[in-house]
C-alpha positions in Angstrom: -37.8 -37.4 190.3 -38.3 -36.7 186.6 -35.5 -37.0 184.1 -33.6 -33.7 183.4 -34.1 -32.2 179.9 -31.0 -31.9 177.8 -31.0 -28.5 176.2 -28.8 -29.5 173.2 -30.9 -32.6 172.3 -34.4 -31.8 173.5 -37.3 -31.2 171.1 -39.6 -28.2 171.1 -42.2 -30.0 173.1 -39.6 -31.1 175.7 -38.3 -27.5 175.9 -41.9 -26.2 176.4 -42.3 -28.6 179.4 -39.5 -26.8 181.3 -40.6 -24.3 183.9 -40.8 -20.7 182.6 -40.1 -21.8 179.0 -43.0 -21.3 176.6 -43.4 -21.6 172.8 -41.6 -18.4 172.0 -38.6 -19.1 174.3 -38.4 -22.6 173.0 -38.2 -21.2 169.4 -35.4 -18.9 170.5 -33.4 -21.8 172.0 -33.8 -24.0 169.0 -32.8 -21.1 166.7 -29.7 -20.4 168.8 -28.8 -24.2 168.8 -29.1 -24.3 165.0 -26.9 -21.3 164.7 -24.1 -22.1 167.2 -24.4 -25.9 167.6 -23.5 -26.9 171.1 -25.0 -24.5 173.7 -23.6 -23.9 177.2 -25.1 -22.3 180.3 -23.3 -19.0 179.4 -24.8 -19.2 175.9 -28.2 -19.6 177.3 -27.7 -16.6 179.6 -26.8 -14.4 176.6 -29.9 -15.3 174.6 -32.1 -12.2 173.9 -35.7 -12.6 174.8 -35.0 -14.9 177.8 -34.0 -13.6 181.3 -30.6 -14.8 182.3 -31.7 -15.4 185.9 -33.9 -18.5 185.2 -31.1 -20.8 184.2 -29.2 -21.3 187.5 -32.3 -22.3 189.5 -33.2 -24.8 186.8 -29.7 -26.3 186.8 -29.7 -26.5 190.6 -33.0 -28.2 190.6 -31.8 -30.7 188.0 -34.5 -29.7 185.6 -32.1 -29.1 182.7 -28.6 -30.4 181.8 -26.1 -29.6 179.1 -24.1 -32.3 177.1 -22.4 -34.4 178.2 -24.5 -35.7 181.2 -21.8 -37.6 182.8 -19.5 -34.6 182.8 -20.0 -32.5 186.0 -18.1 -29.8 187.6 -16.1 -32.2 189.7 -14.8 -34.1 186.6 -13.8 -30.9 184.7 -10.1 -30.0 184.8 -9.6 -26.5 186.2 -7.2 -25.5 183.4 -9.5 -26.9 180.8 -12.4 -25.1 182.5 -10.4 -21.8 182.3 -9.6 -22.4 178.7 -13.3 -23.0 177.9 -14.3 -19.9 179.8 -11.7 -17.9 178.0 -12.9 -19.2 174.7 -16.5 -18.4 175.7 -15.4 -14.9 176.8 -13.6 -14.3 173.6 -16.7 -15.5 171.7 -18.9 -13.3 173.7 -16.6 -10.4 173.2 -16.6 -11.0 169.5 -20.4 -11.2 169.5 -20.7 -8.0 171.6 -18.2 -6.2 169.4 -20.0 -7.3 166.3 -23.3 -6.2 167.7 -21.8 -2.8 168.8 -20.4 -2.3 165.3 -23.8 -3.1 163.8 -25.5 -0.7 166.2 -22.8 2.0 165.4 -23.4 1.5 161.7 -27.2 1.8 162.3 -26.6 5.0 164.3 -24.4 6.4 161.6 -27.0 5.6 158.9 -29.7 7.2 161.1 -27.5 10.3 161.6 -26.8 10.5 157.9 -30.6 10.3 157.2 -31.2 13.1 159.8 -28.5 15.3 158.1 -30.0 14.6 154.7 -33.5 15.4 156.0 -32.2 18.6 157.6 -30.4 19.7 154.3 -33.6 19.0 152.4 -35.6 21.0 154.9 -33.2 23.9 154.8 -33.2 23.8 151.0 -37.0 23.8 150.9 -37.1 26.6 153.5 -34.6 28.7 151.4 -36.7 28.1 148.2 -39.9 29.1 150.1 -38.3 32.2 151.4 -37.0 33.1 147.9 -40.4 32.5 146.4 -42.1 34.5 149.2 -39.6 37.4 148.7 -40.2 37.3 144.9 -44.0 37.4 145.5 -43.5 40.4 147.8 -41.4 42.2 145.3 -43.9 41.4 142.5 -46.7 42.7 144.6 -44.8 45.9 145.4 -44.0 46.4 141.8 -47.6 45.8 140.7 -48.8 48.2 143.5 -46.4 50.8 142.3 -47.5 50.4 138.7 -51.1 50.6 139.7 -50.5 53.7 141.8 -48.5 55.4 139.0 -51.3 54.5 136.5 -53.9 55.9 138.9 -51.9 59.0 139.4 -51.5 59.6 135.7 -55.2 58.9 135.1 -56.2 61.2 137.9 -54.0 64.0 136.5 -55.3 63.4 133.1 -58.9 63.6 134.3 -58.2 66.7 136.3 -56.7 68.4 133.3 -59.6 67.4 131.2 -62.0 68.7 133.8 -60.2 72.0 134.0 -60.3 72.2 130.2 -64.0 71.5 130.2 -64.6 74.1 132.9 -62.6 76.6 130.9 -64.5 75.9 127.7 -67.8 76.0 129.6 -67.0 79.3 131.2 -66.1 80.7 127.7 -69.4 79.4 126.3 -71.3 80.9 129.2 -69.5 84.2 128.7 -70.3 84.1 124.9 -73.9 83.1 125.7 -74.3 86.0 128.1 -73.0 88.4 125.5 -75.2 87.0 122.8 -78.2 87.1 125.1 -77.6 90.8 125.9 -77.1 91.5 122.2 -80.4 89.7 121.3 -82.3 91.6 124.0 -81.0 94.9 122.7 -82.0 93.9 119.2 -85.4 92.7 120.4 -86.0 96.0 122.1 -85.2 97.9 118.9 -87.0 95.5 116.5 -89.1 92.7 118.0 -89.0 89.6 115.9 -92.1 89.0 113.7 -93.8 92.4 114.5 -94.2 93.2 110.8 -94.9 89.6 109.6 -98.2 87.8 109.3 -99.3 85.1 111.8 -98.5 82.3 109.3 -95.0 83.6 108.6 -93.8 83.7 112.2 -92.7 80.0 112.4 -89.7 80.5 109.9 -88.5 83.4 112.0 -88.6 81.2 115.1 -86.5 78.7 113.2 -84.0 81.4 112.2 -83.4 82.2 115.9 -82.6 78.6 116.7 -79.2 78.5 115.0 -77.7 81.3 117.2 -75.5 80.1 120.1 -77.4 80.3 123.3 -77.1 80.1 127.1 -77.4 76.8 128.7 -79.8 77.0 131.7 -78.5 75.7 135.0 -80.3 73.3 137.3 -84.1 73.5 137.1 -84.6 76.9 135.4 -86.4 75.4 132.5 -88.5 73.3 134.7 -89.4 76.3 136.8 -90.3 78.3 133.7 -92.7 75.5 132.7 -94.2 75.5 136.2 -94.6 79.2 136.0 -96.5 78.8 132.7 -98.7 75.9 133.6 -98.9 76.4 137.3 -101.3 79.1 138.6 -102.2 80.6 135.2 -103.5 77.5 133.6 -106.4 76.7 135.9 -107.1 80.4 136.5 -107.5 81.3 132.8 -108.8 77.8 131.9 -106.1 77.2 129.2 -106.5 74.4 126.8 -103.5 72.1 126.1 -102.9 73.9 122.8 -102.9 77.3 124.6 -100.4 75.9 127.2 -98.2 74.7 124.4 -98.2 78.1 122.7 -97.3 79.8 126.0 -94.6 77.3 126.7 -93.1 78.0 123.2 -93.1 81.7 123.9 -91.0 81.1 127.0 -88.4 79.1 125.2 -85.0 80.9 124.6 -81.6 80.0 123.0 -80.7 76.3 123.3 -84.2 75.4 124.6 -85.7 76.9 121.4 -83.2 75.1 119.2 -83.9 71.9 121.1 -87.6 72.4 120.3 -87.0 73.1 116.6 -85.2 69.8 116.0 -87.8 67.6 117.6 -90.4 65.6 115.6 -93.7 67.1 114.8 -95.5 64.8 117.2 -93.4 66.1 120.1 -93.7 69.7 119.0 -97.5 69.5 119.0 -98.0 67.5 122.2 -97.6 69.5 125.4 -97.0 66.6 127.7 -94.4 65.0 125.5 -92.6 68.3 125.0 -92.5 68.9 128.8 -91.0 65.4 129.3 -88.4 66.0 126.6 -87.4 69.4 128.1 -87.1 67.9 131.5 -84.9 65.1 130.2 -82.7 67.6 128.4 -82.6 70.7 130.7 -83.7 69.2 134.0 -81.5 68.7 137.1 -78.0 67.7 136.1 -77.2 65.4 139.1 -79.3 62.5 140.3 -81.1 62.9 143.7 -78.9 60.5 145.5 -75.8 62.4 144.4 -77.3 65.7 145.6 -78.1 64.0 148.9 -74.5 63.0 149.3 -73.4 66.6 148.5 -75.9 67.9 151.0 -74.3 65.9 153.8 -70.9 67.6 153.1 -72.3 71.1 152.5 -70.1 73.9 153.8 -70.5 77.7 153.7 -67.9 79.4 151.6 -65.7 82.1 153.1 -67.1 84.9 150.9 -70.6 83.6 150.9 -73.3 85.4 152.7 -75.9 83.7 154.9 -78.7 84.5 152.4 -76.8 82.9 149.5 -75.9 80.0 151.7 -79.6 79.6 152.7 -80.7 79.7 149.1 -78.1 77.1 148.1 -79.1 74.8 151.0 -82.8 75.1 150.1 -82.2 74.4 146.4 -80.0 71.3 147.2 -82.5 69.9 149.7 -85.4 70.4 147.2 -83.5 68.7 144.4 -82.2 65.9 146.6 -85.5 64.8 148.0 -88.1 65.1 145.1 -91.6 63.9 145.8 -91.1 64.3 149.5 -93.2 66.2 152.0 -92.1 69.7 152.5 -91.8 69.3 156.3 -89.2 66.6 155.9 -87.3 68.6 153.3 -87.3 71.6 155.7 -85.9 69.5 158.5 -83.1 68.1 156.3 -82.3 71.6 155.0 -82.1 73.0 158.6 -79.7 70.3 159.8 -77.5 70.7 156.7 -77.5 74.6 157.1 -76.5 74.6 160.7 -73.9 71.9 160.2 -72.1 73.8 157.4 -72.1 77.3 158.9 -68.7 78.9 159.3 -69.4 80.3 162.7 -69.9 77.1 164.8 -70.8 79.0 168.0 -73.6 80.9 166.3 -74.8 77.6 164.7 -74.8 75.9 168.1 -76.8 78.7 169.6 -79.3 78.6 166.8 -79.5 74.8 167.1 -80.3 75.1 170.9 -83.4 77.2 169.9 -84.7 74.3 167.8 -85.8 76.3 164.7 -88.7 74.9 162.6 -88.0 76.6 159.3 -84.8 77.4 157.3 -85.5 81.2 157.4 -85.9 81.0 161.2 -82.5 79.2 161.4 -80.9 81.9 159.4 -82.3 84.6 161.6 -81.1 82.8 164.7 -77.6 82.5 163.3 -77.6 86.2 162.3 -78.8 87.2 165.8 -76.1 85.0 167.5 -73.3 86.5 165.3 -74.5 90.0 166.1 -74.6 89.2 169.9 -71.1 87.8 169.7 -69.8 90.9 168.1 -71.4 93.1 170.7 -70.2 91.1 173.7 -66.8 89.7 172.5 -66.0 92.3 169.9 -64.9 91.7 166.3 -62.6 88.8 165.6 -59.0 89.7 165.4 -56.7 88.3 162.8 -54.1 86.1 164.4 -50.5 87.1 163.7 -47.4 85.0 164.5 -44.4 86.7 166.0 -41.1 85.8 164.6 -37.8 86.7 166.4 -34.2 86.1 165.5 -32.3 85.5 168.7 -28.6 84.6 169.1 -27.7 81.0 169.3 -26.9 80.9 172.9 -29.8 83.0 174.1 -32.1 80.9 176.3 -35.8 80.5 175.8 -37.7 83.3 177.6 -39.1 82.4 180.9 -42.8 82.1 181.6 -42.8 85.5 183.3 -41.7 87.2 180.0 -44.9 86.1 178.2 -47.8 88.4 179.1 -51.4 88.1 178.1 -53.6 91.2 178.2 -56.6 90.5 180.3 -59.8 92.1 179.1 -62.1 93.0 181.9 -65.8 92.2 181.3 -68.7 92.8 183.5 -70.0 89.6 185.1 -67.1 87.7 183.6 -67.7 84.5 185.6 -71.3 84.1 184.6 -70.6 84.5 180.9 -70.2 81.0 179.3 -68.4 82.4 176.3 -65.8 84.1 178.5 -65.4 81.0 180.6 -64.9 78.9 177.5 -62.4 81.4 176.2 -60.5 81.3 179.5 -60.3 77.5 179.4 -59.0 77.5 175.9 -56.3 80.1 176.9 -55.3 78.0 179.8 -54.9 74.9 177.6 -52.9 77.0 175.1 -50.6 78.2 177.9 -50.0 74.6 179.1 -49.2 73.6 175.5 -46.8 76.4 175.2 -45.1 75.4 178.5 -44.7 71.8 177.2 -43.3 73.1 173.9 -40.9 75.4 175.7 -39.6 72.5 177.8 -39.1 70.4 174.8 -37.3 73.2 172.9 -35.0 73.7 175.9 -34.1 70.0 176.0 -33.4 69.9 172.3 -31.3 73.1 172.5 -29.2 71.6 175.3 -28.7 68.5 173.3 -27.6 70.4 170.3 -25.3 72.6 172.3 -23.7 69.6 174.0 -23.2 67.8 170.7 -21.7 71.0 169.1 -19.3 71.4 172.1 -18.2 67.8 171.9 -17.4 67.8 168.2 -13.8 69.1 167.5 -13.4 72.0 164.9 -12.2 71.0 161.5 -8.5 71.9 161.0 -6.3 71.7 158.0 -2.5 71.0 158.2 -1.4 74.0 156.2 -3.9 76.5 157.6 -2.7 79.4 159.8 -5.1 78.3 162.5 -2.9 75.4 163.6 0.2 77.6 163.6 -1.5 80.2 165.7 -2.9 77.7 168.2 -6.5 78.9 167.9 -9.4 77.2 166.2 -11.6 80.2 165.7 -9.1 83.0 164.8 -10.2 83.2 161.1 -13.9 83.4 162.1 -15.8 86.6 162.8 -18.3 87.2 165.6 -21.9 87.8 164.3 -22.6 90.1 167.2 -19.6 92.4 167.5 -17.7 91.7 164.3 -14.4 90.8 165.9 -12.5 87.7 164.8 -11.5 84.8 167.0 -14.9 83.7 168.5 -18.5 83.0 167.8 -21.6 85.1 168.8 -22.5 82.7 171.5 -19.1 83.2 173.2 -19.1 87.0 172.7 -18.3 88.9 175.9 -19.4 92.3 174.6 -23.1 91.3 174.3 -23.8 92.6 177.8 -22.2 95.9 176.7 -24.3 96.2 173.6 -25.9 99.5 174.9 -22.5 101.2 175.1 -21.4 103.6 172.3 -19.0 101.1 170.8 -21.1 98.0 171.4 -23.2 98.0 168.3 -20.4 97.7 165.8 -21.0 94.8 163.4 -19.9 93.8 160.0 -23.5 92.8 159.0 -26.8 94.1 160.3 -28.4 91.9 162.9 -31.9 90.6 161.9 -33.1 90.8 165.5 -32.2 94.5 165.7 -34.2 95.2 162.5 -37.2 93.4 163.9 -36.8 95.2 167.2 -37.3 98.6 165.4 -40.9 97.3 164.7 -41.5 96.6 168.4 -40.6 92.9 168.5 -38.8 91.3 171.4 -35.0 91.6 171.8 
C-alpha cells in the first residue's frame, strides 16, 4: 500500500498524484494553504472549484492525511474536538458573512449602476422628446409662414391680374372707339388720295402714332394667309407685290410695329412675316393650349355654335403642323366632353361623329328630342317651412310626388333612368328623415333634463312656476312654451289664432306651403 499524501506538506507534484486532483485543483489547494496555513478536512470541503464530495472517500481509502499523522479520531478528546469544530464553524460563519457582505456590496453597486443608467436614459429620452417637439413646432411655424407668404403673394398676383385686365379692357375700349373714328374719317377723306405716290410714306408714318387695337390670337397671321394664300399663286405676285399688299392690310399697332423696324426687315417679305408672327402670333404656347383643351367647358350663356368655334380654334392652335384628321378627332372629344347637357353629349358620342360640325348637329338634335319627350327643364325650388318645435317630422305618406304618365314608359330609357334617380332620392330622404328624428329626440330629451334657470329674487320662485314670466309663441298666453300649448289643436276656432307676434309658418301657409 502506498504512503498517504499529507495535504499540508505535499508539493504540487504530490498533490497532482492524488486521484481526481489535477493541476488546477492542486493550485487551489496550495493557494488556500498559503492563505490559511494549516488546512483541515472541513477547509478542504469549503474550497471553491473542488467538489466537497471527493475528500471523504480519499480519507477512507488512506490516500490523504492531515497533520499530524499520529493523531487520529480515537486519540482526539471529544471536548477538544467540539472546540475545534466550534472554532471551525465560527471561522466558516465569518467567511460566509464576509462573502455575503461582499456580494451584497457588489449587488448594491450593480443596482446603483442600473439606476444611474436608467436616469441617464430618461434624461436622454426627455432631451430627445424636447428636441423633437421643438423641431415639430419649428416646422409648423415655417409651414405657417410659407403658407401666409404664398397667400399674400397669391392675393397680390390676383390683384395685379385684375388691374391688368381692367387696363386691357380700357385699352380695348379706347382702341375700338379710335378704330371707329378712323373708319369714319377714312370714309370721308381717305388718306393719301390727293397726294403723289412718293409722298404717301410719310402719311403712313403719321398714322402709326395713334393708339390702336391689339389683335387677338392669330388675326394677324390669318390676314397674312389671306394675302399670300390663294391670291399670290393665282395672280402670280412677286415678293415685292406681296410685301405691298401685306403693308396695305396692316392697321393700328401692326402698322406702328412695321414703321419702327429696320429697313432690311421692311423691304423683305419673309423677314417681315416672321417678325409679325413673333409679335402678333398666338399668345400661348401649343402645350399650354393643349392643357386648356383638356379642361374645356361650355359656358352657361354660350351657344353651341360659339362653343364649337372656340373648340375648333383651340384644337388648331394646340396642335400646329398636325394632320387635320387628328385635330378633328381631338376637337370632337373635347367638344363632347365639355358640353353642358351630358345626356345629349352621350347620345351624340354613341353615334360616333366624324367631324366637329356633325357632333354639334347630333347634340342639337338630342337636346331637341329631350325637350319634345321630357319637356323643358324646370327650375328646382327648395321649400322652406317654419314648424313649431314639438311638431314631428311628416310621415312618408305626407310627401307626394306627381307621377307624369307617358306612353310606353317602361320602354323609354330616359324615363327609366329618371325613375331610378327618383327612387334613390326617396331613399336618401327617408334616411335623412330618420336621422333628423333621432337628433330631434336627443335634443328634446336633453332640453327636458336640463333644469330652468332661476334667480333667488325673481317672482318665479315665489309663485312656484318656472315658466310664468314666459309667453307662448302659439297662443300668446304666459306660463308655458309653444311645444306645451294645449290650444294648438283648437287653432281653427274663432279665438285660437290670437298671438302677440305673427307666426312665420302662417305667413308661409298663405302662399300655399305646408302647415
